[in-house]
N, C-alpha and C positions, 0 to 999 in steps of 0.2 A: 504494499500500499504505499500512498505518497505521503509524505508528511510536510509540514511547514513550520519554518523557524525565522525567529525575529534576528534580523543582523542590522545594527546600526539605524533602529527604528524604521526598517522596512522590512515587510514580509517576504520571504525568499523559498522559493519552491525547490525542494531538493528531490532528485529523482530516484527511484527504486535503486537500492545498492545490490548487486550481486554478491553470492557466497559460493564457495566451492561446492557445498551440500547442495545449492539450488541448481548449479550447471551440471551436477552428475545425476540428480534427478529427472532432468528435462530429457524426455525422448527425442529421437530423431524424426525430425518434422517431416510432413509430406510435402510442404512447400517452404521454402527458404524463411527463416526466422530470426528476429532480433532480440536478444536478452540486453536490456539496458543496464547500464552502471551508473555513473554519475559524468558531469561536464563533457558529454559527447561521446565517452567511451562505451562500446556494447559490443557483444560476442555476436557474430553472425554464423547461424547454423545452417547447413545445407542438408539437402534430402539425402546425400551420398556421406553423411555421418561427418562431415568436416566442420570444425569450431575454430572460427577466425576472430580474431581481436580487432576493431577497426575503431579510430577515431574521426569524429566528426567536427569540423571547425569551417570559419569562414574566414577567408584572406582576400581584401580589397572587392568585397561583394560577391566574391566567388565561393561555391561550398566545394570542400576538400575532404576525401574520406580515405586517407593513406591506411595500409594494413600495418600491425604492430606485431603480428605472428601468429602462430596457431596454438591452439589450447589442447593439451596440457604443457606442451614444450615451453610455451610463455605462461607462467602462471598469473593470477588473478593480481598478485600483487606486483610481480613485475609489469603487467600491462598498464597497470595505475601509474608505477613509476615512468613508463615511456609516456604515457598521456600527460604528466606533470611536466616532463622535460619539453615535450612538444608545445605545450601552454605558456611555459616560461619563454620559449623563442617566440612566440606570437606574442606576447607581452612586449617584447623587446623590439617588436616593429617588423620583424623578420617572418619568411614563410617556412614552417617547421619541414614541409616536404622538400624544398629547395636546399634548405641546409643540410638535411639529411644527404640528399642526393649529392652535394658538394663533398661532405664528409666521405663518402662511399669513394668517389672519384680521386680526391686526395690519399685516401688509404692504398688506392691502387696503384700509385706511383712512389717513386721513391722520396724519402721526406726532404732532401736537398733540393728538390726542384718546385718545392712550395714558395708563394710569394714571401712567407714569413720569413722562411730560411734565407732566401735570396737577399732579402730586405736586411736581414740580421748580418749576413757575410758583408753587404755593401756598407752599412754602419760601420762594422769594425775595421775595415779597410781605410776609411776616411776619417776615424775619431780623432786620430794623431794631428789632423790639421783644424780641429775645431776647437773652441773653448770648453773647460768642462760643464757650464751652463747651457751652452748650445749642445752639446752632444747629448745630455740629458732631454732637452726640448724635442731633437729630432726623434729619437727613439719612442720616448713618452706618446708623442701625435701619433705615432704609427700604431703603438700596443693598443691605444684608447680608441682611434677613428678609424682604423683599416684591418688590423689581424682580424679582429672580431667576425668580419664578414668575409673578406677577401684572404686572410693570412694562410688558410690552409688548402686554398685553391691552387692546382698547378699553375705556374706563371704565365706559360704561354698559351692557356686556354681562358684568361681573364679578358673580359670583352670590354668594347668603350663604355657600352651601357653600364655595364657593372662598376667600373670607376665612377661614372657620372652619378648613378644611384648613391654611391657612397659618399660622394662630396655634397650632393644635394641637402642630404641629413645634416651636413655641419653648416652648410648656409641656410639650412630652416631653422637654426638655432639664431641666426643674426651674426653667426661669426663667418664672414665672408672672406675676411683677409686670412684666416686661418685656413678656410678651405682651398684658398689659393697655395698657400705655402705646403699644405699637405699634397696638395696637386704636384707639386714642384719636386717634391721628395719622393712621392710615388713614380713620376717619370724619371728621376735618377736611378731608383731600382732597375727600372724596367730598361734602360739605358745599359746599366750594369750586365743585366741578363742577358742583352743582346750581344754583349761584348764577349762573355763567357759560352756563347753559344747555346743558350738554354732557351732563349726566347728570340722572335725575329720582328716584333713592332712594341710601339710603345703608345699603349691605349690611352694613357694619361695626356700625351701630346695631343692625341686628336679631340680631346674634350675642352681644351682650353678654351675655345671661342664659343663653347656652349654652357659655360658658367655664368651666374649671376653676374652683373655689372658690379664693379666696386668703384664707388666715388671717393678719392683720396683728397683729404686736405690737410692745411697745417694745423699743428695742435693749437689749441686756443691760447691767445696771450694778450696780454693788455700792453700797448707799446706808447702809452701817453703818460709822461712823467708824472703830473698830478694826480692820476688813477692809481699810478704803482705805488705812489706814496699811501694813497686810501688802501689798497690791498695790505699793506703793512700794517696800517692801523687796526684794520678790522680783524685782521688773522691774531694780532697779538691782544685784542680784547674779547676774542672768541674763546669758551671753555677748551682746555687742551692740555695736554701735559708741558712743562716749559722746556724740554729737551726736543721737543717737536717743533715748538716755537722758535728756539735758537737754530735748529736746524734750517728752518724756513728762511731765516733771516740771514745766516750764512750763505744760504743757495742763493739768494736774491743777489748779495753784493759781490760775489764771486763768479756768477754765472756758470757755474759747473754744472755736469750732468747729474741728475737727482741720483742714479746710481752708483757714482763714483763717490758723491758725498756721504752717503748713507753707510757705505761700506767701508768707511775712513778707519783704520786702527789707529790707536793712540801713539804708537811708535813713529807714525809720520809727522805728528803735530808736536812732541817731545823735543826740546832741545832747539827750537826756533831761534835765530839770531834777532837779538832785541831791538838792533836798531834798522836792519833791513830783513824782516823775516820772510822766509821763501817758503812755501809749503812745496815739496817734492812728490809729485802724483807720479808713482812708478808706472811705466809702462804696461806692466802686466795687468794693472787696473783701468787701463783706459781702453776706449772702444776702437778697436783697430784688429787686423787680422792676427792670427795665433803666431805666425813666423815672427813677426814683429814685437811682440810683447817681452821678449827678452832681451830688447835692443836698448842698453842705458840711454842712448842718444835720444830716444824718442820719449822719454820721462817728461811730464808736462809740469812745468814751474809756474808756480801762482804767486807773484809777490802780493803779499796780504796787506791791506790798507790797515790801519789803527783800528777801525771799528770790528775787522774781522779777530783780530787779536784779543780785543774784548770779550767778544763771544766765547773764543775758544777759553779763555781763562775761566769765563762763568760756566762753562759746560765741564770743566775738571770736579767742580763741587759736586755734579749728579753723577758722573760717570768715569771719573779719573782713574777707578780702581778695575775698571772694566777693560778687557781687551778692544772693544769698539768704541769710538767716541760717542757715536749715537746708537745706543745699545735697544734691542726690543724690550719693550715694557714686561712683557712677561717672561723673557727668557733672554736675560742680560748677556750671557755669553754669544748671543747672536746679534747679527746687527738688525736695525730699523726695518719694520716693513716698507716696501718700496711705496705702500699706498698711503703711510701715515701722512706724509705732508699733504698729499692730494686730497684726503679725508677732511685734513684741517681747512684747506682752502675751500672746499665745498660748504662746510658748516658755516664758513664766513660768507657766504653767499657767492662764490665764484664758480659754481658748477657749469661746465661748458663754457666759461669766461675766460678762465685762467688757470693754467695747470702746473705743475713744480717746472716742468722742462720749459715752459712758456718765459721763465725769466732770462734764458738765454735770447730768445726774440727781443725781449724788453730791452735788454743791454745793448744788442747789436743795432736795433733801428734808432735808439735816443742817442747812442753815443757816435754812430754813423751821421747823423745828421748835426750833432755837435763838431765834430771832427770829419768832414768828408774826405780829408786829404791821409786818412790813417785808416784805411779800410785794412791793409795788410796787419798791421798791430792788433787792431781789433780781432781779425781772424786768428792771430797766434793766441791773444787772450781766451778765445773759446776752443782753442786748441783743434782749430780746422786745419786739415794737413794740405800744405801748398802743393801746389801742383809741381812746382820746380823740386825734384827728387833731392837735388844736393842741397837745397836749401832747407827740405825737410829732415834731412839727416842732421843738420846742426841749429835746430830750432830751440835746443836749450838756452843758448846764450842770445838769441836775436831778440833786439827790442827789450830787454828785461826792464830797463830804465822807463821807458815810455809805458810799458804794460802797467809798471807801478803807479805811474803818474794817472794813467787811465781808470784803473781800478780805485785809486783813493779818489778820485773826483766823481766816479759814479757812487761810491759809498756815500760821499759827501751831499751829493745832491739828491740822492734816495731817501735819506735818513734824516731830512730836515723835519725837524719838529715831531720826531719818533720818540715812543715811550723808553727811558732810560732802561737800559739792562737789568739794573737792579729790579725794576718794576714786572720787567716781563718772566722773571725768574720767580716770582713770590709764589707762595702756596702750591706747591707741586701736588698733583693728583696721586703719585705713588712713586715712591722711593725704589730704584733698582737694588736687587738683591745680587750677591754673588751665587754662581749657580752651586 
């Protein structure tokens, strides 16, 4: 008999549940007969005495009825487990029948011909040319976005349509830029497979023009001096941890990349020259190709204005005993989250108006307007690589005096009538603790 049960305030009908005893007692029918279990699972009886498990479901509006095996070789418990596995695949947005067919196909070939195996070989071959962060991002994107659907398939049997379906799922989340990065990485794997003689074409290259259009724009930035001053005021009167506010002010007056700032170890800021302090940012922490990161000649020198030294001195009271100048508020042995300064700006009312990286645009725009003949000096201050390779190799000492004057001028005009540092650091929300 059918029973009813209450689930989250709604009445849910539960179909008759089979038992081994009921199956054994059922006689061979004169016509095909179904013994229903639950959630689409039933036992199909034939006049010839056959008993076959079937699972009924709908995918994209079409009814599917795959066989799960013959009873008693496949027990009632096994049939239910197979049904639950198929239901889980269905919930993930895939067709259980197609997934099972792909798994059988993959099992029939050598494991090293699957897309996942070739992708991992490609990744291992190239990982020495990438930074640690980029290596992780590349592999994670493939593991999360590609391997679950295409990883087990033979690389030479994957079609352009299958690649496009995988990318469409990423685009559907609004991650269009990520979808394009994943396509590029998939294409690189196929090209590697072609070079190894494992496949003959690159379906990821074929779908490039079929992807959703991506409208690129510059990161939001305020480039009016008076408005820039207002940002500083509003941020420093917005509730937030003093260390985050100090990080924001230092970011604004040095025009550093946010990632370089928040990952600063105290070892780089200790022992600065009192008269002409210069912060040496090692090339290994700069945004550049891996083979350049061990070149000391590419270290970025930041002649610090007086206001920057004042910020660093105030910062020592909060994190001076920690490895990082800007530690994570929950895990002091780790650097601050890349989002911390951005969230502070958002709370101050600058969501989609000004981002942490925007201070580089603010500095460049305003100082180029004030000093139109100093573009090269401003570019060096921003650590933009010169087109002249010889000049780039010796940029440590280039324009250091002029860059100091520029940064000091920028700090002076930006911090007019701003809150004293002693006020910014009052009443911290949380004290950093050692690990």
